[in-house]
N, C-alpha and C positions, 0 to 999 in steps of 0.2 A: 475301541471294540466299533467295527459295524453292523451296525445296526440293518436288518434286514426288515423290508414291508411285503405288505398283501394287501390288493388292490382290493375294495370295498367297494363299488361303483362306483362314485367318480374322486372317491377320495381315498389314500392314504392312510394307514392303522399300522401299530411298531407290532412287530411279528413276535408276544410276548413272550416265549418260551427264547429268545434270545437276550434278553435281561440282562441284568445281575440276581440275584435272586439267596431269600435270607434261608441258611441250612436248615429244615425242619429242627437238626439239635441243638444250632443256636435261638428259631425264634422259642422254643421254650425255654434256653437262659430268661431271652430277655423278657416274655411273657410273667416267670416266676419272679424276675428282679421288678417290673413295675409293680404287681402285686405287692412285695412285701413292704414295698417303697409308698403305695399310692392309695393303696385296695381297688386300683383300677384292675379289672377282668377284660385280660385280651385272648378273645378268641381267634384258632388258626379262622379263620371266616375273614379277620380282620388283620391276618397275616400283609395280604399285597397294600393294604391303605400304609401298615408302618412299614412296610420296604420301599415306598416314596417319598416316605414324611424322614425316613432313614439316608436318605442320599446327600442331602442336605448336610447334614450331620459329617456323612463318612465326606466328603469333599474340604468340610473346614479343618479339619485336621488330617486332610493331603492321606487318606486311606484310597487304596486303587479299588477296590468289592465291596460289598458287606460283607464276604469274611474275611478280611483285613480286617475291618473295620467291630466286627465282633471280636473277633482275635483280640485288639488292641482292645478293650473292655476287660474280658472275663480273662484276661492270657498272659496279658503287656502291663498291668497295672493303672490301665485308662479310665476303668470308671471313674475313680476319687477326681478326679478334676473334669469330668464328661458328663456326671451324672445327672446334675442341674439341669442341661445342657439337652441331655438327652428325656427327661421329663418335660420339659420344654414343650418336644416335640409328637410324643409318645400320646398325649391326653390332650381331649377333644371337652372343646371351650365354644360350643354354638350356645349361643345366649341371642337377645333381643330385648330392645329398650321395649316396656310392657309388656311384658311376656306374660300369660297366664294373668289377666289387671283385675280378675275377681279378688286374687288378693290383697291387690294393690284398691278395691275397691272397699273390703273388708277393712283395712287398718283405717283404710283416714273416715268411714263411718259407723267402725262401733271399737279398733284397736285405739286410739288414739284418745278418745270419752273416757273408756271403762280404764288406762292404765292411770292417768293423768285425774281420772276419781281416787286413787289410790293414796296413802297416804307416804309424804315423801319429803328429802332434805331440802331439797331442790328439783323445780319442773323443769329437768331434763330426762329426754328421754334419747336411749342406745338402742342403736337398729344396727344389727350386723348380719351383713350379706357371706355366710359362710364358703362360698363357692362362689367369687363374685367373676368369675372372668373377665373380660374386657375391662366392667364397671356399667355395663347398659343395667342391672341393677339394682348398684350403689345410686346411680343417678337418678332412674328409677322412681327408689324410694326420694329421693331428695325431692324431687318434682311437689311429691304427691305431700309431702312433710308441710315445705314451702307454703302451701298450699291452701292450708291448715293452718298451719301458721300465721298467715295471715288476717284471715277471719278471729280466733282464738288471743293472739298476741298473749298469751300468758305461759306460753312454754319455749327452753330450747332442745337444738334436737342435735344428734351428733353420731356418723353413720361410719361403720368400719364396718371394711373390705376386704377379705381375706381370700387368698387360691396359692396352689404350689406351681403354679406357674408364673417364670418372671418375664415373660414376655408380651401375656394379655397384663399383668398389674402394671408393665409400663405404659401400656394405651390409655390405665383405666388413669393413672396419676395425669399424664395431658389431659386429661377427655380430651382431646379433637379425634373426630370418626368423619366418615363421608357422610355427607350428608342425604341422602340416600336411608338411611340407618335411619333416621328419626322418621320417620314413614307413618310408623304405630306410635307419635305419642300425639296424645290430642293435642290440637289447632291451639288453645289458649293454651298451654301449658309451652310449645311449641316456640312461639312469641315469646315467653315471659323469660324461658329457661337455655333459652337456646341461643347463640350471638351464629353467624355469619361471616364468614371473613371477605374482608376488604379489600387483602390484598391478590391483585389479581394472580397471581403464581399459586395463590392457594383455594381460588374458585373451588367450589365444590364439595371443600371440607367446613368443617361445621366447631365449634365449641361449646364446653357445659360453663352458664357461668359464674363469675367468681363467688358472690355469695353463694353461692351449694358447693365450689370447688371448699371454702375455707371450711365446710363445717361435714367432712369425710376426709378418712385417710386409708392409705392399702399396704396391709402386710404382705410377704409371704409365710404359708404356712401353711403344713400338711395335715388333714383329718384322721391321718393316720398314728401323729404322734400320740399319746401317752397324756398329755398335760396341754392347757392351751394357755397360754399365757395372757388372757386378760379378763376382766374385770366378771363378778360372779353376782351382777343385778342387771345383764340389761334388758330390754325393756320386749325387743322385739327379734325373734334371730330367721331369718331366710337359710334355706337351704334345701330348694331347690334343680331337681334334677341331674341330680347325682348320685346319689344310692344307689339307682339305677345299674349301675356300675362295678357296687362291689360285693363281696357275699354278703350274707344273713349272718353272721356275727361278727364280721365289721360294721354294718350297717346297725346294730343291736348297739354296736360302741360306742359310735361315733354319735348315735340320738342321747343315748346314754350322756355320754362327754357334755355336748354341745347343751341340754337341758338342766343339767351340773350349774351351767352359765346364767340360768334365765331365773330372774326375779320370783319371788312369788305372785301370779295373776300375769309374768309374761305370758308368752305367746312363740310357739313353734311353726313356721310357715316351710311343707315339703309342693315337692311336685306333683301333679295329679297321678302321675303313675304311678306314689310311693306310698301312696295311705297305709297301707299296712305293715307298712316298714315298722310305723313308729305305734311300740307296744309296751311304754313306757307307763309305769302304773302309777305315775306321778302326773300325769298327766293328762288331760278330758280334751276329746276333740268336740269343736264347736263351731265347725265349718268346714266345709270338701277341705283335706288336708291341710285345715290347719287346727293348731294343738293348743289348750293351754294349761300351764303348770301351779299344780295347787296352791 
């Protein structure tokens, strides 16, 4: 296909009218599928973004255009083999190290003390990053807990990260990142918990230190599943900036399921734009978008 261009100033930009596009009926089918599978809403305004992301998958399965790719998914039995890849490319995985740091400060200065004051068989804190993306949230949590552990020396911790995207989970497990993404990490924590590469060809990349990596694991999990295969005595669950993509009924169902995995006195932390989503009767708000189970 010949790509036409239009001159804008001194630049040439594509004429998008000539690009392969998803037919409206195919976008409706895709959006419905993604919502059923993940709970995430895909309004028509996201069609251009989705088209760009799906072209990579289109080429990977040797389809000539998006129409053929959608036909492969819905009419030719390709969905079974393609669904994981499809979800990987359409889900949004925006995250940063030490994002919304007020939550981490509250964990360090209030949650840990309150949780360890509770009677327990062993002083193990269980923390779940329930929409962990590429691991930035889980590793930020680990840095904070490791600092507390250096002061108290009377507990241990385990971190679980879950996400629906296999791509971001692979990065989380590797714990290797471009050096610039560590800019939000406080300098003292950056020095203690992040290793710079000594290999010339990997210069510009960093890795989380082994002592933190030993305390975390990452699993693929869909928040839309009706049951989560994890412990029901979790101390802290972070579920930040994902509920905003869900319908109200799905928001309430996910929150209810996660609260069911908290121990009494455990904490649920949601994003700053999601406070009104938490309407569970057996939790009370104890801080901005921070809730404690009764």
